[in-house]
KOLNUMAR-921316 format. One line per field, with one value per atom (N, C-alpha, C): residue in one letter; z, x, y. Coordinates in steps of 0.05 Angstrom, whole numbers, plus 32768, in hexadecimal, padded with zeros to 4 digits. Layout:
% residues N
aa	c(A_...)
Z	c(Z_...)
X	c(X_...)
Y	c(Y_...)
//
This chain:
% residues 246
aa	c(M_M_M_N_N_N_S_S_S_K_K_K_A_A_A_L_L_L_T_T_T_L_L_L_G_G_G_S_S_S_L_L_L_F_F_F_D_D_D_G_G_G_S_S_S_G_G_G_G_G_G_F_F_F_P_P_P_L_L_L_G_G_G_G_G_G_L_L_L_L_L_L_S_S_S_G_G_G_I_I_I_T_T_T_P_P_P_V_V_V_W_W_W_A_A_A_S_S_S_E_E_E_I_I_I_E_E_E_P_P_P_F_F_F_P_P_P_I_I_I_R_R_R_V_V_V_T_T_T_T_T_T_K_K_K_R_R_R_L_L_L_P_P_P_Q_Q_Q_M_M_M_K_K_K_H_H_H_Y_Y_Y_G_G_G_D_D_D_V_V_V_S_S_S_K_K_K_L_L_L_N_N_N_G_G_G_T_T_T_E_E_E_L_L_L_P_P_P_P_P_P_I_I_I_D_D_D_I_I_I_I_I_I_T_T_T_F_F_F_G_G_G_S_S_S_P_P_P_C_C_C_Q_Q_Q_D_D_D_M_M_M_S_S_S_V_V_V_A_A_A_G_G_G_K_K_K_R_R_R_A_A_A_G_G_G_L_L_L_S_S_S_G_G_G_A_A_A_R_R_R_S_S_S_N_N_N_L_L_L_F_F_F_Y_Y_Y_E_E_E_A_A_A_V_V_V_R_R_R_I_I_I_V_V_V_K_K_K_E_E_E_M_M_M_R_R_R_C_C_C_E_E_E_T_T_T_N_N_N_G_G_G_E_E_E_Y_Y_Y_P_P_P_R_R_R_F_F_F_V_V_V_V_V_V_W_W_W_E_E_E_N_N_N_V_V_V_P_P_P_G_G_G_A_A_A_F_F_F_S_S_S_S_S_S_N_N_N_K_K_K_G_G_G_E_E_E_D_D_D_F_F_F_K_K_K_A_A_A_V_V_V_L_L_L_E_E_E_E_E_E_I_I_I_C_C_C_K_K_K_I_I_I_K_K_K_D_D_D_D_D_D_T_T_T_L_L_L_S_S_S_V_V_V_S_S_S_Q_Q_Q_P_P_P_E_E_E_S_S_S_G_G_G_K_K_K_W_W_W_T_T_T_N_N_N_A_A_A_G_G_G_E_E_E_I_I_I_V_V_V_G_G_G_D_D_D_A_A_A_F_F_F_S_S_S_V_V_V_A_A_A_W_W_W_R_R_R_V_V_V_F_F_F_D_D_D_A_A_A_Q_Q_Q_Y_Y_Y_W_W_W_G_G_G_V_V_V_P_P_P_Q_Q_Q_R_R_R_R_R_R_K_K_K_R_R_R_I_I_I_Y_Y_Y_L_L_L_S_S_S_Q_Q_Q_I_I_I_L_L_L_Q_Q_Q_E_E_E_N_N_N_V_V_V_P_P_P_E_E_E_K_K_K_Y_Y_Y_Y_Y_Y_L_L_L_S_S_S_K_K_K_K_K_K_A_A_A_C_C_C_Q_Q_Q_G_G_G_I_I_I_L_L_L_R_R_R_R_R_R_A_A_A_S_S_S_A_A_A_R_R_R_G_G_G_K_K_K_Q_Q_Q_L_L_L_P_P_P_P_P_P_M_M_M_L_L_L_K_K_K_I_I_I_A_A_A_L_L_L_E_E_E_Q_Q_Q_Q_Q_Q_A_A_A_L_L_L_T_T_T_D_D_D_T_T_T_M_M_M_V_V_V_S_S_S)
Z	c(800C_8011_8009_801B_8015_8001_7FF8_7FE3_7FEC_8007_8012_8008_8000_7FF5_800B_8004_8016_801C_8034_803C_803F_803D_803C_804D_805C_806A_8060_805A_804D_8060_8069_8078_8066_806D_805B_8040_8040_8028_8010_8014_7FFC_7FEF_7FD5_7FC6_7FC0_7FD0_7FCE_7FB9_7FB4_7FA0_7FA7_7FBF_7FC8_7FC8_7FD4_7FD2_7FB6_7FA4_7F88_7F7C_7F81_7F77_7F83_7F9D_7FAA_7F9C_7F97_7F89_7F6E_7F5F_7F45_7F47_7F5F_7F63_7F72_7F77_7F85_7FA4_7FAD_7FCA_7FD4_7FEC_7FF7_8009_8001_8013_802A_8042_8059_8067_806B_8078_806E_8075_806D_8082_8081_8093_8082_8084_8074_8083_8081_808E_807B_8062_804F_8045_8046_8040_8023_800F_7FF4_7FED_7FF3_7FEE_7FFB_8014_8022_8013_8008_7FF8_7FE0_7FD3_7FBB_7FC3_7FD8_7FDE_7FEA_7FFA_8004_7FEE_7FD8_7FC2_7FB1_7FAB_7F99_7FA8_7FC1_7FD1_7FEA_7FE8_7FFF_8014_800D_8020_8033_802E_803E_8056_806E_8086_8088_8091_8094_80B1_80B9_80D5_80DC_80C8_80CE_80D3_80E6_80EB_80F4_80E5_80EB_8107_8110_812A_8141_813C_8151_8150_813D_813B_814E_8156_8166_8157_8150_8140_814D_8168_8175_8171_8169_8166_8149_8136_811A_8112_80FE_80F4_80E9_80F2_80E7_80C9_80BB_809E_8096_807E_8074_806C_8060_8055_8060_806A_8070_805D_804F_803C_8048_8042_804C_803B_802E_801F_8032_8046_805A_804D_8058_804B_8043_802B_801F_801E_8025_8020_802C_8044_8052_8046_8035_8029_800B_7FFF_7FE3_7FDC_7FC5_7FBC_7FB5_7FB3_7FAD_7FC7_7FDE_7FF7_8005_801F_802E_803B_8036_803E_805C_806B_8088_8090_807D_8082_8092_809B_80A9_80C3_80CE_80E7_80E2_80C9_80C2_80CD_80CF_80DB_80CC_80B2_80A2_809D_8095_808E_80A7_80BE_80D6_80DD_80CF_80D2_80CA_80BC_80B6_80CF_80E5_80FE_8109_8103_810C_80FE_80E5_80D7_80E2_80E8_80F4_810F_811E_8139_8136_8123_811F_8116_8105_80FC_8115_8125_813D_8150_8154_8166_815C_8142_8137_8139_8134_8136_8153_8166_8182_818A_8180_8186_817A_8163_8155_8158_816C_8170_8157_814A_8133_8119_8118_8100_80EB_80F4_80E1_80E9_80D5_80B8_80B0_809A_808F_807D_8072_8060_8066_8063_8063_8049_803E_8025_802A_8028_802B_8010_800A_7FF1_7FF7_7FE8_7FEC_7FD4_7FD6_7FC0_7FBE_7FA6_7FA3_7FB5_7FBC_7FCD_7FE8_7FF0_8009_800A_7FF3_7FF2_7FFB_7FF3_7FF8_800F_801B_8031_8049_8053_8069_8062_804A_8040_8043_803E_803F_805A_806F_808A_808E_8080_8084_8079_8062_8057_8068_8073_8085_809D_80A8_80BE_80B7_809F_8095_8095_8089_8088_80A3_80B5_80D0_80DF_80DC_80EA_80E0_80C6_80BB_80C3_80C2_80CA_80E8_80F8_8115_811C_8109_810E_8114_8106_8109_811C_811B_812A_8136_814F_815C_815F_815B_815F_8145_812F_8115_8110_8104_80FB_80DE_80D1_80B4_80B0_809E_8097_807C_807A_8060_804C_8032_801F_801F_8018_8018_8005_7FEF_7FDB_7FE6_7FFC_8007_7FFA_7FE5_7FD6_7FD6_7FDB_7FDA_7FBD_7FB7_7F9C_7F97_7F7E_7F76_7F7E_7F85_7F8D_7FA1_7FB4_7FC8_7FDA_7FEC_7FFE_8017_802D_8047_8050_8054_805C_8079_8089_80A5_80AB_80C4_80CD_80C8_80B2_80AA_80A1_8098_808C_8079_8068_8056_8051_804C_8046_802B_8017_7FFC_7FF4_7FE3_7FD9_7FBB_7FAD_7F91_7F88_7F76_7F6B_7F51_7F4F_7F37_7F27_7F0D_7EFB_7F00_7EFD_7F03_7EF0_7ED9_7EC6_7EC6_7ED0_7ECE_7EDA_7EF4_7F04_7EF7_7EF0_7EE7_7ECA_7EBA_7E9E_7E90_7E88_7E7C_7E63_7E62_7E4B_7E3B_7E21_7E11_7E18_7E21_7E29_7E11_7E0F_7DFA_7E06_7DFA_7E04_7DFE_7E12_7E0F_7E18_7E07_7E0C_7E19_7E2A_7E38_7E24_7E0E_7DFA_7DEE_7DF0_7DE5_7DF7_7E11_7E23_7E2F_7E29_7E34_7E26_7E36_7E2C_7E26_7E0F_7E07_7E14_7E18_7E23_7E3E_7E50_7E6B_7E7A_7E87_7E98_7EAE_7EB4_7EC6_7EE2_7EEA_7F05_7F09_7EF3_7EF5_7EF5_7EF3_7EF2_7F0E_7F0E_7F27_7F2B_7F42_7F48_7F52_7F54_7F5F_7F7B_7F8B_7FA7_7FA8_7F96_7F96_7F8F_7F7B_7F73_7F8A_7F98_7FAE_7FC4_7FC8_7FDD_7FD6_7FBC_7FB4_7FB8_7FB0_7FB3_7FD1_7FE1_7FFE_800B_8005_8011_8007_7FEE_7FE4_7FF2_7FF6_8004_8021_802E_804B_804E_803B_803C_8030_8025_8018_7FFF_7FF2_7FDA_7FC1_7FAF_7F96_7F81_7F77_7F61_7F46_7F32_7F18_7F0E_7F02_7EFA_7EEA_7ED6_7EC5_7ED5_7EE7_7EF7_7F0B_7F16_7F29_7F1B_7F03_7EF4_7EEF_7EE6_7EE0_7EF9_7F0F_7F28_7F32_7F2F_7F38_7F27_7F0D_7EFC_7F02_7F06_7F0C_7F28_7F3A_7F56_7F56_7F40_7F40_7F2F_7F24_7F12_7F1D_7F15_7F1D_7F07_7EF1_7EDC_7EE0_7EE1_7EE6_7ECC_7ECE_7EB7_7EBF_7EAB_7EB0_7EAF)
X	c(8057_803F_8026_8011_7FFA_7FE8_7FD3_7FC2_7FAD_7FAC_7F99_7FA0_7F8B_7F90_7F9C_7FAF_7FBB_7FA6_7FA8_7F96_7FA5_7F97_7FA5_7F95_7FA5_7F9A_7FA9_7F9A_7FA6_7FA4_7FBB_7FBC_7FC1_7FB6_7FB8_7FAD_7F95_7F8B_7F86_7F80_7F79_7F60_7F61_7F4A_7F4D_7F5D_7F5E_7F71_7F87_7F9A_7FA6_7FAF_7FBB_7FA6_7F8E_7F7A_7F73_7F71_7F6B_7F81_7F9B_7FB1_7FB1_7FA8_7FA6_7F92_7F7A_7F65_7F6F_7F7D_7F86_7F9B_7FA8_7FBC_7FB2_7F98_7F8D_7F8F_7F93_7F95_7F7B_7F72_7F59_7F5C_7F52_7F53_7F3E_7F47_7F36_7F2D_7F40_7F3A_7F4C_7F43_7F52_7F50_7F63_7F63_7F66_7F54_7F54_7F42_7F49_7F39_7F2A_7F33_7F26_7F0C_7EF6_7EDB_7ED8_7EE3_7EDE_7EEC_7F06_7F12_7F03_7EF9_7EEA_7ED0_7EC3_7EAB_7EB1_7EC8_7ED0_7ED4_7EE3_7EE9_7ED1_7EC0_7EA9_7E96_7E96_7E85_7E91_7EAB_7EB9_7EC2_7EC8_7ED1_7EC1_7EA7_7E95_7E9C_7EAC_7EB3_7EC9_7ED5_7EEC_7EE3_7EEB_7EE4_7EF6_7EEA_7EF9_7EFC_7F14_7F1A_7F22_7F23_7F28_7F45_7F48_7F62_7F77_7F8E_7FA3_7FAF_7FAF_7FBB_7FAB_7F92_7F80_7F7C_7F8A_7F88_7F9A_7F92_7FA3_7FA6_7FBF_7FC4_7FBA_7FB8_7FAE_7F90_7F82_7F65_7F5C_7F6F_7F68_7F69_7F58_7F59_7F74_7F82_7F9D_7F9C_7FAF_7FB0_7FCD_7FD1_7FEB_7FFC_7FEF_7FFE_7FF2_8004_7FFB_8009_7FFA_8005_8001_8014_8010_801F_8011_801D_801B_802B_8029_802E_8023_8025_8042_8044_805F_8067_8055_805A_8074_807B_8093_80AD_80AB_80C3_80C5_80AF_80AF_80C0_80CD_80DE_80CC_80B2_809F_8096_809C_8094_80AA_80A6_80B9_80CF_80CE_80E3_80E7_80D1_80D3_80DD_80DA_80E5_80D2_80DD_80CD_80C3_80CE_80C4_80AE_80A8_8093_8078_8065_804B_803B_8040_8031_8040_8059_8069_8070_8070_8076_8060_804A_8035_803E_8055_8062_8065_806D_8072_8058_8041_8028_8023_802A_8027_8039_8052_8065_805A_8050_8045_802E_801C_8006_8010_8024_8030_803B_804A_8056_8041_802C_8016_8008_8004_7FF7_8009_8022_8035_8038_8037_8038_801F_8008_7FEF_7FED_7FFA_7FF8_8011_8022_803B_804D_804E_8060_8056_803D_8033_8028_801B_8010_8017_801B_801B_8035_8034_804C_805C_804F_805C_8052_8064_805B_8066_8056_805D_805A_8070_806F_8073_8062_8064_8068_807A_807E_808C_8093_809F_80BD_80C9_80E6_80F5_80E9_80F6_80FD_80F1_80F7_8115_8120_813D_814F_8148_815A_8152_813B_8131_8145_814C_815F_8179_8182_819B_819C_8185_8184_817E_817E_817A_815E_814A_812F_812A_8136_8132_8140_8157_8165_8153_8145_8133_811C_8112_80FC_8105_811D_8127_812C_8137_813C_8122_810E_80F5_80E7_80E9_80DC_80EC_8107_8117_8112_810F_810B_80F0_80DE_80C6_80CD_80E1_80EA_8102_8115_812E_8134_812E_8130_814D_8161_817D_818A_817C_8188_818A_81A1_81A4_81AC_81A7_81AC_81BF_81D3_81E6_81DF_81E5_81E2_81F7_81F1_8205_821D_8234_824D_824A_823B_8238_8228_8219_8207_81EC_81E8_81CF_81C4_81AA_819D_8199_819E_819A_817C_8175_8159_814D_815F_8155_816A_8160_8172_8164_8173_8167_8178_816B_8178_816E_8180_8179_8181_816E_8173_816D_8169_8163_8146_8141_8126_8114_8120_8110_8121_8115_8123_8112_8120_8113_811E_810D_8116_8109_8116_810A_8110_80FF_8103_80F3_80FF_80F1_80E4_80CA_80BB_80B6_80B7_80B0_8093_808D_8072_805D_8066_8053_8054_803F_803B_8051_8056_8068_8083_8090_80AC_80AF_809A_809C_809C_80B4_80B5_80A3_8093_8083_808F_808B_8095_8084_8091_8083_807F_8067_8062_8053_8057_804A_802C_801C_7FFF_7FF6_7FE6_7FDC_7FC1_7FBB_7FA1_7F8A_7F8E_7F78_7F71_7F83_7F7E_7F6D_7F6B_7F5C_7F44_7F40_7F29_7F10_7EFB_7EE2_7ECE_7EC1_7EAC_7E92_7E80_7E66_7E68_7E78_7E7C_7E62_7E5B_7E43_7E43_7E2C_7E2A_7E34_7E33_7E3C_7E59_7E69_7E85_7E8C_7E78_7E7D_7E84_7E92_7E97_7E81_7E74_7E5F_7E6B_7E5A_7E62_7E6D_7E5F_7E68_7E83_7E87_7EA0_7EB8_7EB3_7EC9_7ECF_7EBB_7EBF_7ECF_7EC9_7ED7_7EF4_7EFA_7F16_7F26_7F1A_7F28_7F2C_7F18_7F19_7F2F_7F31_7F45_7F61_7F64_7F7E_7F88_7F75_7F7C_7F84_7F75_7F7A_7F95_7F9D_7FB7_7FCE_7FC8_7FDE_7FE8_7FD7_7FDF_7FDA_7FEE_7FEB_7FE0_7FC8_7FBD_7FC8_7FCA_7FD3_7FC0_7FCB_7FBB_7FA2_7FA4_7F8D_7F78_7F80_7F6D_7F5F_7F6E_7F63_7F4E_7F54_7F41_7F27_7F2A_7F13_7F02_7F0F_7F00_7EF2_7F00_7EF4_7EDB_7EDD_7EC7_7EAF_7EB5_7EA0_7E94_7EA4_7E9A_7E86_7E85_7E73_7E59_7E57_7E41_7E31_7E18_7E08_7E08_7E17_7E18_7E31_7E2D_7E43_7E52_7E6D_7E7E_7E91_7E9A_7EAC_7EC9)
Y	c(7DBB_7DCB_7DBB_7DBB_7DAB_7DB9_7DAB_7DB5_7DCA_7DCE_7DE1_7DFD_7E0C_7E27_7E39_7E49_7E5C_7E72_7E7D_7E93_7EAD_7EC4_7EDE_7EF2_7F02_7F1A_7F32_7F48_7F5F_7F78_7F82_7F9A_7FB2_7FCA_7FE1_7FD9_7FCE_7FBF_7FD0_7FEA_7FFA_7FEF_7FEC_7FE1_7FC3_7FB6_7F98_7F8E_7F9B_7F92_7F77_7F74_7F5A_7F44_7F48_7F33_7F2B_7F3E_7F37_7F26_7F2F_7F1F_7F03_7F01_7EE7_7ED6_7EE1_7ED2_7EC7_7ED8_7ED0_7EBA_7EB7_7EA3_7E8B_7E8A_7E73_7E76_7E8E_7E93_7E9F_7E97_7EA0_7EB8_7ED0_7EE7_7EE4_7EE8_7EE3_7EFD_7F10_7F29_7F40_7F58_7F70_7F85_7F98_7FAF_7FC8_7FDA_7FF3_8007_8021_8036_8049_8049_805C_8050_8060_8056_804C_805B_8053_8038_8034_801A_8003_8008_7FF3_7FED_8001_7FFC_7FEB_7FF1_7FE1_7FC4_7FBE_7FA3_7F94_7FA2_7F94_7F8C_7F9B_7F94_7F7E_7F81_7F6E_7F54_7F57_7F3F_7F3D_7F37_7F37_7F22_7F0E_7EF9_7F02_7F19_7F22_7F33_7F2C_7F3B_7F54_7F6A_7F83_7F8A_7F92_7F96_7FB3_7FC5_7FE1_7FE9_7FFC_8009_7FF5_7FF4_7FE1_7FE5_7FFF_8005_7FFA_7FF3_7FE9_7FCA_7FBD_7FA0_7F92_7F7A_7F68_7F4E_7F47_7F2F_7F16_7F16_7EFD_7EF9_7F0E_7F0C_7F09_7F0C_7F09_7EEC_7EE4_7EC8_7EC2_7EAE_7EA7_7EA1_7EAC_7EA7_7EA1_7E96_7E8E_7EA6_7EBB_7ED1_7EEB_7EFD_7F18_7F2B_7F3B_7F4F_7F6A_7F7C_7F98_7FAC_7FBD_7FD3_7FEC_7FED_8002_801D_8033_804D_8054_805F_8064_8081_8094_80B0_80BA_80B0_80BA_80B0_809B_8090_8095_809F_80A4_80BC_80BA_80D1_80E9_80E5_80FB_8108_80FD_8108_8118_811D_812D_811C_8101_80EF_80EE_80EE_80EB_80CF_80BD_80A2_8090_8079_8065_806F_8084_8090_80A4_80A9_80BD_80B3_80C6_80C1_80AB_80A8_8095_807B_807E_8066_8055_8061_8051_803D_803E_802A_800E_800E_7FF4_7FE3_7FF0_7FE2_7FD6_7FE2_7FD6_7FBB_7FBA_7FA0_7F8B_7F92_7F7F_7F76_7F88_7F81_7F6C_7F71_7F5E_7F43_7F42_7F28_7F1A_7F28_7F1C_7F11_7F21_7F18_7EFF_7EFE_7EE6_7ECD_7ED1_7EBB_7EB1_7EC4_7EBC_7EAC_7EB5_7EA8_7E8C_7E88_7E6E_7E5E_7E64_7E56_7E56_7E6C_7E70_7E64_7E5A_7E4D_7E60_7E76_7E89_7EA6_7EB7_7EB2_7EA4_7E96_7E89_7E9B_7EAF_7EC2_7EDE_7EF2_7F0E_7F1B_7F2D_7F3B_7F59_7F68_7F85_7F92_7FA5_7FB4_7FD1_7FDF_7FFB_8008_8021_8030_802B_802D_802A_803E_8054_8068_805D_8046_803A_8032_802C_8024_803B_8053_806A_807B_8076_8086_8085_809C_809F_8090_8094_8088_806A_805D_8040_8034_8045_803B_8030_803D_8034_8018_8012_7FF7_7FE2_7FEA_7FD9_7FD2_7FE7_7FE3_7FD0_7FD4_7FC2_7FA5_7FA0_7F85_7F79_7F89_7F7F_7F78_7F8A_7F85_7F6C_7F67_7F4F_7F36_7F38_7F21_7F1A_7F2F_7F2A_7F1E_7F1C_7F0D_7EF0_7EE7_7ECB_7EC9_7EDC_7EDA_7EF6_7EF9_7F13_7F1C_7F0A_7F11_7F1B_7F18_7F1E_7F3C_7F44_7F60_7F60_7F76_7F78_7F8F_7F8A_7F9F_7FAB_7FC5_7FD1_7FC8_7FC7_7FBE_7FD1_7FC7_7FD8_7FEF_7FEB_8001_8018_8012_8027_8028_8017_8017_7FFA_7FF8_7FDE_7FD6_7FBD_7FB2_7FAF_7FAC_7FA9_7F8E_7F7B_7F61_7F55_7F47_7F3B_7F28_7F1B_7F07_7F04_7F01_7EFB_7EE0_7ECD_7EB2_7EAD_7EA5_7E9F_7E82_7E7C_7E61_7E5A_7E4B_7E43_7E5A_7E70_7E85_7E95_7EA5_7EB7_7ED0_7EE6_7EFF_7F08_7F0B_7F13_7F2C_7F3C_7F54_7F57_7F65_7F6A_7F82_7F92_7FA9_7FA0_7FA5_7F9E_7FB7_7FB4_7FCA_7FD1_7FEA_7FF4_7FE7_7FDD_7FD2_7FB4_7FA8_7F8B_7F7B_7F7F_7F6E_7F69_7F7E_7F7B_7F75_7F73_7F6E_7F89_7F93_7FAE_7FB0_7FC5_7FC9_7FE1_7FE1_7FF7_8010_8024_803C_804F_805A_806D_8085_809C_80B4_80B3_80B8_80B9_80D5_80E2_80FD_80FB_810F_810F_810F_811D_811F_8104_80F0_80D6_80C5_80CC_80BB_80C9_80E3_80F1_80E6_80E2_80D7_80ED_80EA_80FD_80F5_8108_8103_80F4_8100_80F4_80F3_80DD_80DC_80F1_80FD_8113_810C_80F2_80EB_80F0_80F3_80F8_8116_8127_8144_814F_8165_8173_8188_8187_819A_81B4_81C9_81E2_81DF_81CF_81CA_81BC_81A8_8199_81AB_81BD_81D0_81E3_81ED_81FE_81F0_81D6_81C7_81C3_81BD_81BA_81D4_81EA_8204_820A_8204_820A_81FA_81E0_81CF_81D6_81DD_81E5_81FF_8211_822A_8225_8214_820E_8200_81F0_81E2_81F1_8208_8218_820B_81FC_81ED_81FE_8200_820F_81FC_8202_81F2_81FC_81EA_81F3_8209_821E_8236_822F_821E_8218_820A_81F8_81E9_81FC_820E_8222_8233_823C_824D_823E_8225_8214_820F_820A_8205_821E_8235_824E_8255_8250_8256_8244_822A_8217_821B_8225_822B_8241_8251_8268_8263_824A_8244_822C_822A_8213_81FE_8202_81EF_81DD_81C3_81B1_81AC_81AB_81A5_818E_817F_8169_8173)
//
């Protein structure tokens, strides 16, 4: 590998986690794709050198600046154990295929030179989604970027291990589950109470206004969502007053 700094493009960028990690590792973030206004504001302020391209479904890999690494934390809600488990075919998690499409388009445009690496991040629930079939599909799609004939078999145990690797002709696909705290370095967990972290004399800009409380109650009602009783009481009281409370 030459001494030239690696370059990075971030799909489903959020607030720039991958570009920040890249910077800390000596990698140059070049562009990002994100649709949510607030995360884009964060990254345009903190990483002004990074070009933003918007909706991933409208991007064409042949038109993006070629980079060494494409990262993508595609939406996880449909595979998370906290969701409805619609799987990789769900309306949000199936955006994974858009990222693969962009990678293939860029590689086609650059005669297979770029990107050299792809990094996919998601929830541990991806292993068990649709009885493991979704993670199998993920591995196959990534492998087929390099070898369209390759197929992947599920492990005999029926469960994906926390770490593994598939080696092909001049390429490899590896996966690993990291601990939520500091990249796999287990930290001693201790109970923290809300009273220990609440701040006194909170600046007024962080208060919920009467209008904001009314909006929360209105959206919860429209969606049929049950708010915790104490929260609902506080919002209802605040929605009837002109005095802002934190």
